C-alpha positions in Angstrom: 69.1 86.8 179.8 72.0 85.8 177.5 71.6 82.2 176.3 74.1 79.9 177.5 77.3 79.4 175.8 78.0 76.6 173.5 80.2 74.1 175.4 83.0 72.3 173.5 85.0 69.5 174.7 88.4 70.0 173.1 90.4 66.7 173.1 94.1 67.3 171.9 97.4 66.1 173.1 99.5 68.9 171.4 99.5 71.7 174.0 100.3 74.4 171.5 97.3 73.4 169.4 94.9 73.0 172.5 95.9 76.5 173.5 95.5 78.1 170.0 92.0 76.5 169.5 90.8 77.0 173.0 91.9 80.7 172.7 90.0 80.9 169.3 86.9 79.2 170.7 86.6 81.4 173.6 87.2 84.5 171.4 84.0 83.1 169.4 82.1 83.1 172.7 82.3 79.3 173.2 83.1 77.8 176.6 86.0 75.2 176.4 86.6 72.2 178.3 90.1 70.6 177.4 91.3 67.1 177.7 95.0 66.2 176.6 94.4 62.4 176.5 91.6 60.1 175.5 91.1 58.8 179.2 90.3 62.2 180.4 87.9 62.9 177.4 85.9 59.6 178.2 85.7 60.9 182.0 84.8 64.3 181.2 82.2 64.2 178.5 79.5 62.5 180.7 80.2 64.9 183.7 80.3 68.3 181.6 77.8 67.2 178.8 79.4 69.4 176.1 77.2 70.4 173.1 80.0 69.1 170.8 83.3 67.2 171.0 86.3 68.1 169.0 88.4 64.9 169.1 92.0 64.1 168.0 92.8 60.6 167.0 96.4 60.2 168.0 96.0 60.5 171.8 98.0 59.2 174.8 96.4 56.5 177.0 93.1 55.9 174.8 93.1 56.9 170.9 90.4 58.7 169.3 88.8 56.0 167.8 88.3 54.2 171.2 87.2 57.5 172.8 84.6 57.9 169.9 83.4 54.1 170.3 83.2 54.7 174.2 81.3 58.0 173.7 78.8 56.4 171.2 78.2 53.3 173.5 77.3 55.4 176.4 73.8 56.6 176.6 74.6 59.7 178.3 77.0 61.0 175.6 75.7 58.9 172.6 73.9 62.1 171.0 76.8 64.5 171.6 78.2 65.3 168.0 81.6 64.7 167.5 83.9 66.2 164.9 87.3 64.4 164.4 90.2 67.0 164.2 93.4 65.1 163.2 96.3 64.9 161.0 95.5 61.4 159.9 94.3 61.9 156.4 94.2 58.3 155.0 90.8 57.6 153.2 90.2 54.4 155.3 90.7 56.5 158.5 88.1 59.2 157.3 85.6 56.4 156.5 86.2 54.5 159.7 85.6 57.7 161.8 82.4 58.6 159.9 81.2 55.2 160.1 81.8 55.1 163.9 79.4 58.3 164.2 81.5 61.3 163.9 79.6 64.1 162.3 82.7 65.4 160.3 86.5 64.8 159.9 88.9 67.7 159.5 92.4 67.4 158.7 94.2 70.0 161.0 96.7 71.0 158.4 93.8 71.8 155.8 91.7 74.0 158.3 92.2 77.4 160.0 90.9 77.7 163.5 88.3 80.0 162.0 87.1 77.4 159.5 86.8 75.0 162.4 84.5 77.3 164.2 82.2 77.6 161.2 82.1 73.7 161.0 81.2 73.5 164.6 78.4 76.1 164.0 77.2 74.2 161.0 77.1 71.0 163.0 75.2 72.5 165.9 72.6 74.2 163.5 71.8 70.9 161.9 
């Protein structure tokens, strides 16, 4: 029997990027759950229990840092690896995200979707 697909919660408010990443991840054989705002991400994570979460920081309703903080504070979602995928590239923001428990911090403009897939696989194989 085929092993279960890797389940990704993709949190991104830009519908173009959301669609592009979702398509790429599905082609790679991942199951993708999408949230276009932070509130929905916080609601979906404990319900869906994804293997990994890709989280934008600039989001409507609840920003990515607050989402990360809520996920890490919830015993159900605390151990789900989170990769921040954002355009914020300030050193202090990167440090803040990593200090808060993110596994990695990817700047959208610097990574192709295929490179993001490689990062996901690397984090999950830790």
